[in-house]
PDBQT receptor file of N, H, CA, C and O in Angstrom, charges set to zero:
ATOM      1  N   MET A   1       9.120 -10.521   1.252  1.00  0.00    +0.000 N 
ATOM      2  CA  MET A   1       8.937  -9.412   0.574  1.00  0.00    +0.000 C 
ATOM      3  C   MET A   1       9.951  -8.285   1.059  1.00  0.00    +0.000 C 
ATOM      4  O   MET A   1      10.261  -8.167   2.245  1.00  0.00    +0.000 OA
ATOM      5  N   LYS A   2      10.448  -7.457   0.036  1.00  0.00    +0.000 N 
ATOM      6  H   LYS A   2      10.196  -7.552  -0.927  1.00  0.00    +0.000 HD
ATOM      7  CA  LYS A   2      11.280  -6.270   0.547  1.00  0.00    +0.000 C 
ATOM      8  C   LYS A   2      10.569  -5.053   0.201  1.00  0.00    +0.000 C 
ATOM      9  O   LYS A   2      10.179  -4.781  -0.935  1.00  0.00    +0.000 OA
ATOM     10  N   VAL A   3      10.406  -4.265   1.336  1.00  0.00    +0.000 N 
ATOM     11  H   VAL A   3      10.722  -4.486   2.258  1.00  0.00    +0.000 HD
ATOM     12  CA  VAL A   3       9.914  -3.065   1.233  1.00  0.00    +0.000 C 
ATOM     13  C   VAL A   3      10.788  -1.827   1.160  1.00  0.00    +0.000 C 
ATOM     14  O   VAL A   3      11.538  -1.704   2.128  1.00  0.00    +0.000 OA
ATOM     15  N   VAL A   4      10.866  -0.851   0.203  1.00  0.00    +0.000 N 
ATOM     16  H   VAL A   4      10.257  -0.951  -0.584  1.00  0.00    +0.000 HD
ATOM     17  CA  VAL A   4      11.795   0.087   0.328  1.00  0.00    +0.000 C 
ATOM     18  C   VAL A   4      11.061   1.394  -0.085  1.00  0.00    +0.000 C 
ATOM     19  O   VAL A   4       9.946   1.423  -0.605  1.00  0.00    +0.000 OA
ATOM     20  N   ASN A   5      11.874   2.525   0.231  1.00  0.00    +0.000 N 
ATOM     21  H   ASN A   5      12.780   2.501   0.654  1.00  0.00    +0.000 HD
ATOM     22  CA  ASN A   5      11.125   3.910   0.158  1.00  0.00    +0.000 C 
ATOM     23  C   ASN A   5       9.838   3.853   0.880  1.00  0.00    +0.000 C 
ATOM     24  O   ASN A   5       8.739   3.824   0.327  1.00  0.00    +0.000 OA
ATOM     25  N   CYS A   6      10.072   3.839   2.292  1.00  0.00    +0.000 N 
ATOM     26  H   CYS A   6      10.965   3.863   2.741  1.00  0.00    +0.000 HD
ATOM     27  CA  CYS A   6       8.736   3.722   2.880  1.00  0.00    +0.000 C 
ATOM     28  C   CYS A   6       8.200   5.129   3.683  1.00  0.00    +0.000 C 
ATOM     29  O   CYS A   6       8.966   5.731   4.435  1.00  0.00    +0.000 OA
ATOM     30  N   LEU A   7       7.059   5.504   3.487  1.00  0.00    +0.000 N 
ATOM     31  H   LEU A   7       6.436   5.016   2.876  1.00  0.00    +0.000 HD
ATOM     32  CA  LEU A   7       6.680   6.738   4.266  1.00  0.00    +0.000 C 
ATOM     33  C   LEU A   7       5.713   5.993   5.369  1.00  0.00    +0.000 C 
ATOM     34  O   LEU A   7       4.712   5.308   5.162  1.00  0.00    +0.000 OA
ATOM     35  N   ILE A   8       6.286   6.322   6.499  1.00  0.00    +0.000 N 
ATOM     36  H   ILE A   8       7.099   6.879   6.668  1.00  0.00    +0.000 HD
ATOM     37  CA  ILE A   8       5.553   5.765   7.880  1.00  0.00    +0.000 C 
ATOM     38  C   ILE A   8       4.742   7.156   8.361  1.00  0.00    +0.000 C 
ATOM     39  O   ILE A   8       5.244   8.238   8.668  1.00  0.00    +0.000 OA
ATOM     40  N   GLN A   9       3.307   6.771   8.327  1.00  0.00    +0.000 N 
ATOM     41  H   GLN A   9       2.899   5.893   8.077  1.00  0.00    +0.000 HD
ATOM     42  CA  GLN A   9       2.471   7.713   9.135  1.00  0.00    +0.000 C 
ATOM     43  C   GLN A   9       2.429   7.637  10.538  1.00  0.00    +0.000 C 
ATOM     44  O   GLN A   9       2.955   6.679  11.104  1.00  0.00    +0.000 OA
ATOM     45  N   ASN A  10       1.888   8.495  11.142  1.00  0.00    +0.000 N 
ATOM     46  H   ASN A  10       1.461   9.273  10.681  1.00  0.00    +0.000 HD
ATOM     47  CA  ASN A  10       1.864   8.491  12.678  1.00  0.00    +0.000 C 
ATOM     48  C   ASN A  10       0.881   7.635  12.860  1.00  0.00    +0.000 C 
ATOM     49  O   ASN A  10      -0.132   7.645  12.160  1.00  0.00    +0.000 OA
ATOM     50  N   GLY A  11       1.139   6.598  14.068  1.00  0.00    +0.000 N 
ATOM     51  H   GLY A  11       1.962   6.590  14.636  1.00  0.00    +0.000 HD
ATOM     52  CA  GLY A  11       0.086   5.575  14.192  1.00  0.00    +0.000 C 
ATOM     53  C   GLY A  11       0.596   4.987  15.622  1.00  0.00    +0.000 C 
ATOM     54  O   GLY A  11       1.458   5.500  16.335  1.00  0.00    +0.000 OA
ATOM     55  N   PRO A  12      -0.109   3.834  15.868  1.00  0.00    +0.000 N 
ATOM     56  CA  PRO A  12       0.129   3.120  17.254  1.00  0.00    +0.000 C 
ATOM     57  C   PRO A  12       1.393   2.426  17.292  1.00  0.00    +0.000 C 
ATOM     58  O   PRO A  12       1.420   1.321  17.834  1.00  0.00    +0.000 OA
ATOM     59  N   TYR A  13       2.628   3.001  16.709  1.00  0.00    +0.000 N 
ATOM     60  H   TYR A  13       2.606   3.898  16.269  1.00  0.00    +0.000 HD
ATOM     61  CA  TYR A  13       3.808   2.140  16.695  1.00  0.00    +0.000 C 
ATOM     62  C   TYR A  13       4.867   2.847  17.590  1.00  0.00    +0.000 C 
ATOM     63  O   TYR A  13       5.887   3.360  17.131  1.00  0.00    +0.000 OA
ATOM     64  N   LYS A  14       4.565   2.828  18.789  1.00  0.00    +0.000 N 
ATOM     65  H   LYS A  14       3.737   2.411  19.162  1.00  0.00    +0.000 HD
ATOM     66  CA  LYS A  14       5.465   3.746  19.675  1.00  0.00    +0.000 C 
ATOM     67  C   LYS A  14       6.495   2.511  20.588  1.00  0.00    +0.000 C 
ATOM     68  O   LYS A  14       7.396   2.922  21.319  1.00  0.00    +0.000 OA
ATOM     69  N   SER A  15       6.299   1.420  20.475  1.00  0.00    +0.000 N 
ATOM     70  H   SER A  15       5.566   1.086  19.881  1.00  0.00    +0.000 HD
ATOM     71  CA  SER A  15       7.147   0.530  21.367  1.00  0.00    +0.000 C 
ATOM     72  C   SER A  15       7.596  -0.665  20.429  1.00  0.00    +0.000 C 
ATOM     73  O   SER A  15       6.839  -1.145  19.585  1.00  0.00    +0.000 OA
ATOM     74  N   GLU A  16       8.973  -1.131  20.661  1.00  0.00    +0.000 N 
ATOM     75  H   GLU A  16       9.587  -0.741  21.346  1.00  0.00    +0.000 HD
ATOM     76  CA  GLU A  16       9.546  -2.302  20.274  1.00  0.00    +0.000 C 
ATOM     77  C   GLU A  16      10.082  -1.971  18.833  1.00  0.00    +0.000 C 
ATOM     78  O   GLU A  16      10.774  -2.828  18.284  1.00  0.00    +0.000 OA
ATOM     79  N   TYR A  17       9.864  -1.010  18.302  1.00  0.00    +0.000 N 
ATOM     80  H   TYR A  17       9.302  -0.314  18.749  1.00  0.00    +0.000 HD
ATOM     81  CA  TYR A  17      10.087  -0.481  16.636  1.00  0.00    +0.000 C 
ATOM     82  C   TYR A  17       9.300  -1.440  15.678  1.00  0.00    +0.000 C 
ATOM     83  O   TYR A  17       9.790  -1.810  14.611  1.00  0.00    +0.000 OA
ATOM     84  N   ARG A  18       8.159  -1.793  16.073  1.00  0.00    +0.000 N 
ATOM     85  H   ARG A  18       7.761  -1.493  16.939  1.00  0.00    +0.000 HD
ATOM     86  CA  ARG A  18       7.409  -2.501  15.150  1.00  0.00    +0.000 C 
ATOM     87  C   ARG A  18       6.157  -1.832  14.400  1.00  0.00    +0.000 C 
ATOM     88  O   ARG A  18       5.294  -1.129  14.927  1.00  0.00    +0.000 OA
ATOM     89  N   HIS A  19       6.257  -2.225  12.988  1.00  0.00    +0.000 N 
ATOM     90  H   HIS A  19       6.958  -2.795  12.561  1.00  0.00    +0.000 HD
ATOM     91  CA  HIS A  19       5.392  -1.340  12.272  1.00  0.00    +0.000 C 
ATOM     92  C   HIS A  19       4.582  -2.556  11.400  1.00  0.00    +0.000 C 
ATOM     93  O   HIS A  19       5.219  -3.455  10.852  1.00  0.00    +0.000 OA
ATOM     94  N   THR A  20       3.187  -2.479  11.343  1.00  0.00    +0.000 N 
ATOM     95  H   THR A  20       2.669  -1.749  11.789  1.00  0.00    +0.000 HD
ATOM     96  CA  THR A  20       2.772  -3.755  10.528  1.00  0.00    +0.000 C 
ATOM     97  C   THR A  20       2.093  -3.007   9.596  1.00  0.00    +0.000 C 
ATOM     98  O   THR A  20       1.619  -1.873   9.675  1.00  0.00    +0.000 OA
ATOM     99  N   LEU A  21       2.124  -4.070   8.409  1.00  0.00    +0.000 N 
ATOM    100  H   LEU A  21       2.509  -4.991   8.345  1.00  0.00    +0.000 HD
ATOM    101  CA  LEU A  21       1.479  -3.477   6.969  1.00  0.00    +0.000 C 
ATOM    102  C   LEU A  21       0.722  -4.838   6.627  1.00  0.00    +0.000 C 
ATOM    103  O   LEU A  21       1.153  -5.980   6.785  1.00  0.00    +0.000 OA
ATOM    104  N   PHE A  22      -0.369  -4.483   6.177  1.00  0.00    +0.000 N 
ATOM    105  H   PHE A  22      -0.719  -3.555   6.049  1.00  0.00    +0.000 HD
ATOM    106  CA  PHE A  22      -1.179  -5.637   5.452  1.00  0.00    +0.000 C 
ATOM    107  C   PHE A  22      -1.420  -5.143   4.109  1.00  0.00    +0.000 C 
ATOM    108  O   PHE A  22      -2.102  -4.150   3.857  1.00  0.00    +0.000 OA
ATOM    109  N   LEU A  23      -0.688  -6.060   3.044  1.00  0.00    +0.000 N 
ATOM    110  H   LEU A  23      -0.134  -6.867   3.248  1.00  0.00    +0.000 HD
ATOM    111  CA  LEU A  23      -0.909  -6.039   1.655  1.00  0.00    +0.000 C 
ATOM    112  C   LEU A  23      -1.799  -6.893   1.185  1.00  0.00    +0.000 C 
ATOM    113  O   LEU A  23      -1.932  -7.902   1.878  1.00  0.00    +0.000 OA
ATOM    114  N   LYS A  24      -2.573  -6.809   0.059  1.00  0.00    +0.000 N 
ATOM    115  H   LYS A  24      -2.464  -5.990  -0.504  1.00  0.00    +0.000 HD
ATOM    116  CA  LYS A  24      -3.379  -7.682  -0.598  1.00  0.00    +0.000 C 
ATOM    117  C   LYS A  24      -3.198  -7.369  -2.091  1.00  0.00    +0.000 C 
ATOM    118  O   LYS A  24      -3.221  -6.211  -2.509  1.00  0.00    +0.000 OA
ATOM    119  N   ILE A  25      -3.028  -8.375  -2.835  1.00  0.00    +0.000 N 
ATOM    120  H   ILE A  25      -3.010  -9.316  -2.496  1.00  0.00    +0.000 HD
ATOM    121  CA  ILE A  25      -2.761  -8.124  -4.172  1.00  0.00    +0.000 C 
ATOM    122  C   ILE A  25      -4.011  -9.059  -5.052  1.00  0.00    +0.000 C 
ATOM    123  O   ILE A  25      -4.223 -10.266  -4.938  1.00  0.00    +0.000 OA
ATOM    124  N   THR A  26      -4.556  -8.307  -5.727  1.00  0.00    +0.000 N 
ATOM    125  H   THR A  26      -4.384  -7.327  -5.818  1.00  0.00    +0.000 HD
ATOM    126  CA  THR A  26      -5.693  -9.138  -6.619  1.00  0.00    +0.000 C 
ATOM    127  C   THR A  26      -5.289  -8.741  -7.992  1.00  0.00    +0.000 C 
ATOM    128  O   THR A  26      -5.183  -7.589  -8.414  1.00  0.00    +0.000 OA
ATOM    129  N   ASN A  27      -5.016 -10.177  -8.818  1.00  0.00    +0.000 N 
ATOM    130  H   ASN A  27      -5.103 -11.113  -8.475  1.00  0.00    +0.000 HD
ATOM    131  CA  ASN A  27      -4.876 -10.027 -10.174  1.00  0.00    +0.000 C 
ATOM    132  C   ASN A  27      -6.162  -9.926 -10.792  1.00  0.00    +0.000 C 
ATOM    133  O   ASN A  27      -7.015 -10.749 -10.460  1.00  0.00    +0.000 OA
ATOM    134  N   LEU A  28      -6.430  -9.074 -11.613  1.00  0.00    +0.000 N 
ATOM    135  H   LEU A  28      -5.737  -8.405 -11.883  1.00  0.00    +0.000 HD
ATOM    136  CA  LEU A  28      -7.647  -8.741 -12.520  1.00  0.00    +0.000 C 
ATOM    137  C   LEU A  28      -7.546  -9.547 -13.963  1.00  0.00    +0.000 C 
ATOM    138  O   LEU A  28      -8.550 -10.103 -14.408  1.00  0.00    +0.000 OA
ATOM    139  N   ASP A  29      -6.405  -9.581 -14.605  1.00  0.00    +0.000 N 
ATOM    140  H   ASP A  29      -5.589  -9.129 -14.244  1.00  0.00    +0.000 HD
ATOM    141  CA  ASP A  29      -6.091 -10.307 -15.719  1.00  0.00    +0.000 C 
ATOM    142  C   ASP A  29      -4.648 -10.419 -15.946  1.00  0.00    +0.000 C 
ATOM    143  O   ASP A  29      -3.994 -10.243 -14.919  1.00  0.00    +0.000 OA
ATOM    144  N   GLY A  30      -3.949 -10.670 -17.034  1.00  0.00    +0.000 N 
ATOM    145  H   GLY A  30      -4.481 -10.814 -17.869  1.00  0.00    +0.000 HD
ATOM    146  CA  GLY A  30      -2.783 -10.730 -17.249  1.00  0.00    +0.000 C 
ATOM    147  C   GLY A  30      -1.957  -9.739 -17.380  1.00  0.00    +0.000 C 
ATOM    148  O   GLY A  30      -0.737  -9.906 -17.370  1.00  0.00    +0.000 OA
ATOM    149  N   GLN A  31      -2.545  -8.552 -17.520  1.00  0.00    +0.000 N 
ATOM    150  H   GLN A  31      -3.536  -8.416 -17.528  1.00  0.00    +0.000 HD
ATOM    151  CA  GLN A  31      -1.563  -7.271 -17.499  1.00  0.00    +0.000 C 
ATOM    152  C   GLN A  31      -1.889  -6.618 -16.278  1.00  0.00    +0.000 C 
ATOM    153  O   GLN A  31      -1.041  -5.854 -15.817  1.00  0.00    +0.000 OA
ATOM    154  N   THR A  32      -3.357  -6.837 -15.444  1.00  0.00    +0.000 N 
ATOM    155  H   THR A  32      -4.047  -7.457 -15.818  1.00  0.00    +0.000 HD
ATOM    156  CA  THR A  32      -3.655  -5.671 -14.481  1.00  0.00    +0.000 C 
ATOM    157  C   THR A  32      -3.861  -6.336 -13.197  1.00  0.00    +0.000 C 
ATOM    158  O   THR A  32      -4.622  -7.288 -13.022  1.00  0.00    +0.000 OA
ATOM    159  N   GLN A  33      -3.077  -5.730 -12.240  1.00  0.00    +0.000 N 
ATOM    160  H   GLN A  33      -2.458  -4.956 -12.382  1.00  0.00    +0.000 HD
ATOM    161  CA  GLN A  33      -3.505  -6.081 -10.854  1.00  0.00    +0.000 C 
ATOM    162  C   GLN A  33      -3.978  -5.000  -9.871  1.00  0.00    +0.000 C 
ATOM    163  O   GLN A  33      -3.778  -3.828 -10.191  1.00  0.00    +0.000 OA
ATOM    164  N   TYR A  34      -4.538  -5.253  -8.800  1.00  0.00    +0.000 N 
ATOM    165  H   TYR A  34      -4.701  -6.205  -8.541  1.00  0.00    +0.000 HD
ATOM    166  CA  TYR A  34      -4.792  -4.028  -8.002  1.00  0.00    +0.000 C 
ATOM    167  C   TYR A  34      -4.275  -4.353  -6.604  1.00  0.00    +0.000 C 
ATOM    168  O   TYR A  34      -4.676  -5.384  -6.063  1.00  0.00    +0.000 OA
ATOM    169  N   GLN A  35      -3.362  -3.502  -5.941  1.00  0.00    +0.000 N 
ATOM    170  H   GLN A  35      -3.037  -2.664  -6.380  1.00  0.00    +0.000 HD
ATOM    171  CA  GLN A  35      -2.992  -3.789  -4.818  1.00  0.00    +0.000 C 
ATOM    172  C   GLN A  35      -3.334  -2.889  -3.633  1.00  0.00    +0.000 C 
ATOM    173  O   GLN A  35      -3.320  -1.684  -3.886  1.00  0.00    +0.000 OA
ATOM    174  N   THR A  36      -3.618  -3.229  -2.466  1.00  0.00    +0.000 N 
ATOM    175  H   THR A  36      -3.629  -4.208  -2.260  1.00  0.00    +0.000 HD
ATOM    176  CA  THR A  36      -4.171  -2.589  -1.656  1.00  0.00    +0.000 C 
ATOM    177  C   THR A  36      -3.142  -2.693  -0.464  1.00  0.00    +0.000 C 
ATOM    178  O   THR A  36      -2.529  -3.752  -0.332  1.00  0.00    +0.000 OA
ATOM    179  N   VAL A  37      -2.897  -1.543   0.500  1.00  0.00    +0.000 N 
ATOM    180  H   VAL A  37      -3.395  -0.683   0.393  1.00  0.00    +0.000 HD
ATOM    181  CA  VAL A  37      -1.907  -1.473   1.610  1.00  0.00    +0.000 C 
ATOM    182  C   VAL A  37      -2.909  -1.138   2.958  1.00  0.00    +0.000 C 
ATOM    183  O   VAL A  37      -3.678  -0.189   2.804  1.00  0.00    +0.000 OA
ATOM    184  N   TYR A  38      -2.940  -1.705   3.995  1.00  0.00    +0.000 N 
ATOM    185  H   TYR A  38      -2.315  -2.475   4.120  1.00  0.00    +0.000 HD
ATOM    186  CA  TYR A  38      -3.348  -1.219   5.114  1.00  0.00    +0.000 C 
ATOM    187  C   TYR A  38      -2.351  -0.917   6.218  1.00  0.00    +0.000 C 
ATOM    188  O   TYR A  38      -1.781  -1.884   6.723  1.00  0.00    +0.000 OA
ATOM    189  N   GLU A  39      -2.066   0.311   6.659  1.00  0.00    +0.000 N 
ATOM    190  H   GLU A  39      -2.529   1.097   6.249  1.00  0.00    +0.000 HD
ATOM    191  CA  GLU A  39      -1.101   0.741   7.437  1.00  0.00    +0.000 C 
ATOM    192  C   GLU A  39      -2.020   1.314   8.663  1.00  0.00    +0.000 C 
ATOM    193  O   GLU A  39      -2.598   2.394   8.542  1.00  0.00    +0.000 OA
ATOM    194  N   GLY A  40      -2.118   0.549   9.815  1.00  0.00    +0.000 N 
ATOM    195  H   GLY A  40      -1.649  -0.328   9.914  1.00  0.00    +0.000 HD
ATOM    196  CA  GLY A  40      -2.882   0.982  11.039  1.00  0.00    +0.000 C 
ATOM    197  C   GLY A  40      -4.277   1.156  10.392  1.00  0.00    +0.000 C 
ATOM    198  O   GLY A  40      -4.880   0.237   9.838  1.00  0.00    +0.000 OA
ATOM    199  N   ASP A  41      -4.702   2.345  10.509  1.00  0.00    +0.000 N 
ATOM    200  H   ASP A  41      -4.212   3.092  10.959  1.00  0.00    +0.000 HD
ATOM    201  CA  ASP A  41      -6.127   2.640  10.231  1.00  0.00    +0.000 C 
ATOM    202  C   ASP A  41      -5.891   3.457   8.638  1.00  0.00    +0.000 C 
ATOM    203  O   ASP A  41      -6.807   4.142   8.185  1.00  0.00    +0.000 OA
ATOM    204  N   ASN A  42      -4.786   3.319   7.999  1.00  0.00    +0.000 N 
ATOM    205  H   ASN A  42      -4.041   2.762   8.367  1.00  0.00    +0.000 HD
ATOM    206  CA  ASN A  42      -4.673   4.149   6.798  1.00  0.00    +0.000 C 
ATOM    207  C   ASN A  42      -5.077   3.020   5.683  1.00  0.00    +0.000 C 
ATOM    208  O   ASN A  42      -4.748   1.859   5.925  1.00  0.00    +0.000 OA
ATOM    209  N   LEU A  43      -5.717   3.289   4.576  1.00  0.00    +0.000 N 
ATOM    210  H   LEU A  43      -5.984   4.233   4.380  1.00  0.00    +0.000 HD
ATOM    211  CA  LEU A  43      -5.515   2.482   3.538  1.00  0.00    +0.000 C 
ATOM    212  C   LEU A  43      -5.217   2.941   2.136  1.00  0.00    +0.000 C 
ATOM    213  O   LEU A  43      -5.828   3.897   1.658  1.00  0.00    +0.000 OA
ATOM    214  N   TYR A  44      -4.332   2.312   1.489  1.00  0.00    +0.000 N 
ATOM    215  H   TYR A  44      -3.835   1.535   1.876  1.00  0.00    +0.000 HD
ATOM    216  CA  TYR A  44      -3.835   2.834   0.253  1.00  0.00    +0.000 C 
ATOM    217  C   TYR A  44      -4.044   1.711  -0.884  1.00  0.00    +0.000 C 
ATOM    218  O   TYR A  44      -4.169   0.495  -0.735  1.00  0.00    +0.000 OA
ATOM    219  N   GLY A  45      -4.043   2.492  -2.080  1.00  0.00    +0.000 N 
ATOM    220  H   GLY A  45      -3.940   3.479  -2.200  1.00  0.00    +0.000 HD
ATOM    221  CA  GLY A  45      -4.407   1.497  -3.239  1.00  0.00    +0.000 C 
ATOM    222  C   GLY A  45      -3.698   1.915  -4.552  1.00  0.00    +0.000 C 
ATOM    223  O   GLY A  45      -3.283   3.042  -4.823  1.00  0.00    +0.000 OA
ATOM    224  N   ARG A  46      -3.639   0.869  -5.270  1.00  0.00    +0.000 N 
ATOM    225  H   ARG A  46      -3.975  -0.047  -5.050  1.00  0.00    +0.000 HD
ATOM    226  CA  ARG A  46      -3.189   1.248  -6.764  1.00  0.00    +0.000 C 
ATOM    227  C   ARG A  46      -3.392   0.174  -7.700  1.00  0.00    +0.000 C 
ATOM    228  O   ARG A  46      -3.127  -1.001  -7.447  1.00  0.00    +0.000 OA
ATOM    229  N   LYS A  47      -3.871   0.602  -8.797  1.00  0.00    +0.000 N 
ATOM    230  H   LYS A  47      -4.086   1.556  -9.003  1.00  0.00    +0.000 HD
ATOM    231  CA  LYS A  47      -3.980  -0.066 -10.043  1.00  0.00    +0.000 C 
ATOM    232  C   LYS A  47      -2.818  -0.326 -10.854  1.00  0.00    +0.000 C 
ATOM    233  O   LYS A  47      -2.137   0.672 -11.092  1.00  0.00    +0.000 OA
ATOM    234  N   LEU A  48      -2.426  -1.414 -11.334  1.00  0.00    +0.000 N 
ATOM    235  H   LEU A  48      -2.979  -2.225 -11.140  1.00  0.00    +0.000 HD
ATOM    236  CA  LEU A  48      -1.266  -1.606 -11.990  1.00  0.00    +0.000 C 
ATOM    237  C   LEU A  48      -1.584  -2.189 -13.315  1.00  0.00    +0.000 C 
ATOM    238  O   LEU A  48      -2.406  -3.085 -13.512  1.00  0.00    +0.000 OA
ATOM    239  N   TYR A  49      -0.789  -1.543 -14.284  1.00  0.00    +0.000 N 
ATOM    240  H   TYR A  49      -0.122  -0.816 -14.124  1.00  0.00    +0.000 HD
ATOM    241  CA  TYR A  49      -1.182  -2.010 -15.559  1.00  0.00    +0.000 C 
ATOM    242  C   TYR A  49       0.168  -2.191 -16.364  1.00  0.00    +0.000 C 
ATOM    243  O   TYR A  49       0.820  -1.195 -16.675  1.00  0.00    +0.000 OA
ATOM    244  N   ASN A  50       0.589  -3.480 -16.704  1.00  0.00    +0.000 N 
ATOM    245  H   ASN A  50       0.059  -4.290 -16.452  1.00  0.00    +0.000 HD
ATOM    246  CA  ASN A  50       1.888  -3.786 -17.221  1.00  0.00    +0.000 C 
ATOM    247  C   ASN A  50       3.015  -3.315 -16.103  1.00  0.00    +0.000 C 
ATOM    248  O   ASN A  50       4.077  -2.856 -16.524  1.00  0.00    +0.000 OA
ATOM    249  N   GLY A  51       2.809  -3.415 -14.837  1.00  0.00    +0.000 N 
ATOM    250  H   GLY A  51       1.946  -3.788 -14.496  1.00  0.00    +0.000 HD
ATOM    251  CA  GLY A  51       3.672  -3.100 -13.903  1.00  0.00    +0.000 C 
ATOM    252  C   GLY A  51       3.886  -1.713 -13.350  1.00  0.00    +0.000 C 
ATOM    253  O   GLY A  51       4.581  -1.500 -12.356  1.00  0.00    +0.000 OA
ATOM    254  N   SER A  52       3.206  -0.703 -14.092  1.00  0.00    +0.000 N 
ATOM    255  H   SER A  52       2.642  -0.876 -14.899  1.00  0.00    +0.000 HD
ATOM    256  CA  SER A  52       3.242   0.525 -13.457  1.00  0.00    +0.000 C 
ATOM    257  C   SER A  52       1.896   1.116 -13.042  1.00  0.00    +0.000 C 
ATOM    258  O   SER A  52       0.885   0.930 -13.719  1.00  0.00    +0.000 OA
ATOM    259  N   GLY A  53       1.905   1.903 -11.803  1.00  0.00    +0.000 N 
ATOM    260  H   GLY A  53       2.726   2.054 -11.253  1.00  0.00    +0.000 HD
ATOM    261  CA  GLY A  53       0.765   2.473 -11.609  1.00  0.00    +0.000 C 
ATOM    262  C   GLY A  53       1.197   3.535 -10.178  1.00  0.00    +0.000 C 
ATOM    263  O   GLY A  53       2.220   3.447  -9.499  1.00  0.00    +0.000 OA
ATOM    264  N   GLN A  54       0.266   4.336 -10.043  1.00  0.00    +0.000 N 
ATOM    265  H   GLN A  54      -0.566   4.407 -10.594  1.00  0.00    +0.000 HD
ATOM    266  CA  GLN A  54       0.217   5.078  -9.158  1.00  0.00    +0.000 C 
ATOM    267  C   GLN A  54      -0.450   4.999  -7.618  1.00  0.00    +0.000 C 
ATOM    268  O   GLN A  54      -1.637   4.694  -7.504  1.00  0.00    +0.000 OA
ATOM    269  N   TRP A  55       0.278   5.256  -6.581  1.00  0.00    +0.000 N 
ATOM    270  H   TRP A  55       1.242   5.504  -6.674  1.00  0.00    +0.000 HD
ATOM    271  CA  TRP A  55      -0.447   4.916  -5.305  1.00  0.00    +0.000 C 
ATOM    272  C   TRP A  55      -1.489   6.189  -5.010  1.00  0.00    +0.000 C 
ATOM    273  O   TRP A  55      -1.294   7.373  -5.284  1.00  0.00    +0.000 OA
ATOM    274  N   HIS A  56      -2.514   5.658  -4.446  1.00  0.00    +0.000 N 
ATOM    275  H   HIS A  56      -2.672   4.696  -4.224  1.00  0.00    +0.000 HD
ATOM    276  CA  HIS A  56      -3.586   6.736  -4.030  1.00  0.00    +0.000 C 
ATOM    277  C   HIS A  56      -3.970   6.412  -2.450  1.00  0.00    +0.000 C 
ATOM    278  O   HIS A  56      -4.086   5.301  -1.932  1.00  0.00    +0.000 OA
ATOM    279  N   LYS A  57      -4.127   7.674  -1.861  1.00  0.00    +0.000 N 
ATOM    280  H   LYS A  57      -4.033   8.576  -2.282  1.00  0.00    +0.000 HD
ATOM    281  CA  LYS A  57      -4.761   7.138  -0.674  1.00  0.00    +0.000 C 
ATOM    282  C   LYS A  57      -6.503   6.870  -0.608  1.00  0.00    +0.000 C 
ATOM    283  O   LYS A  57      -7.118   7.037  -1.662  1.00  0.00    +0.000 OA
ATOM    284  N   TYR A  58      -7.069   6.565   0.306  1.00  0.00    +0.000 N 
ATOM    285  H   TYR A  58      -6.569   6.429   1.161  1.00  0.00    +0.000 HD
ATOM    286  CA  TYR A  58      -8.589   6.244   0.265  1.00  0.00    +0.000 C 
ATOM    287  C   TYR A  58      -9.301   7.096  -0.251  1.00  0.00    +0.000 C 
ATOM    288  O   TYR A  58     -10.333   6.743  -0.822  1.00  0.00    +0.000 OA
ATOM    289  N   THR A  59      -8.939   8.416  -0.184  1.00  0.00    +0.000 N 
ATOM    290  H   THR A  59      -8.101   8.703   0.280  1.00  0.00    +0.000 HD
ATOM    291  CA  THR A  59      -9.581   9.526  -0.521  1.00  0.00    +0.000 C 
ATOM    292  C   THR A  59      -9.393   9.600  -2.075  1.00  0.00    +0.000 C 
ATOM    293  O   THR A  59     -10.015  10.415  -2.756  1.00  0.00    +0.000 OA
ATOM    294  N   ASN A  60      -8.517   8.721  -2.586  1.00  0.00    +0.000 N 
ATOM    295  H   ASN A  60      -8.011   8.059  -2.032  1.00  0.00    +0.000 HD
ATOM    296  CA  ASN A  60      -8.258   8.874  -4.245  1.00  0.00    +0.000 C 
ATOM    297  C   ASN A  60      -7.296  10.063  -4.371  1.00  0.00    +0.000 C 
ATOM    298  O   ASN A  60      -7.383  10.803  -5.351  1.00  0.00    +0.000 OA
ATOM    299  N   THR A  61      -6.378  10.273  -3.408  1.00  0.00    +0.000 N 
ATOM    300  H   THR A  61      -6.307   9.672  -2.612  1.00  0.00    +0.000 HD
ATOM    301  CA  THR A  61      -5.412  11.443  -3.501  1.00  0.00    +0.000 C 
ATOM    302  C   THR A  61      -4.299  10.796  -3.965  1.00  0.00    +0.000 C 
ATOM    303  O   THR A  61      -4.010   9.762  -3.364  1.00  0.00    +0.000 OA
ATOM    304  N   PRO A  62      -3.403  11.221  -5.127  1.00  0.00    +0.000 N 
ATOM    305  CA  PRO A  62      -2.233  10.608  -5.387  1.00  0.00    +0.000 C 
ATOM    306  C   PRO A  62      -1.188  10.898  -4.048  1.00  0.00    +0.000 C 
ATOM    307  O   PRO A  62      -1.235  11.860  -3.282  1.00  0.00    +0.000 OA
ATOM    308  N   ILE A  63      -0.291   9.813  -4.030  1.00  0.00    +0.000 N 
ATOM    309  H   ILE A  63      -0.252   9.032  -4.652  1.00  0.00    +0.000 HD
ATOM    310  CA  ILE A  63       0.820  10.045  -3.116  1.00  0.00    +0.000 C 
ATOM    311  C   ILE A  63       2.031   9.669  -3.916  1.00  0.00    +0.000 C 
ATOM    312  O   ILE A  63       3.153   9.755  -3.416  1.00  0.00    +0.000 OA
TER     313      ILE A  63
């Protein structure tokens, strides 16, 4: 997987240049999927329809 245009939040990533992301993709039907990303204690999600959708923070704030 290739990750581009990343915004890295402050977190426990102070040594060895490591940054850990956890990605979960759930296919709801043929056109819709839901993606969630955990970054440390931060959770982001977006619902994709036909390949397009907006990322949101766990507070449902668009980013």
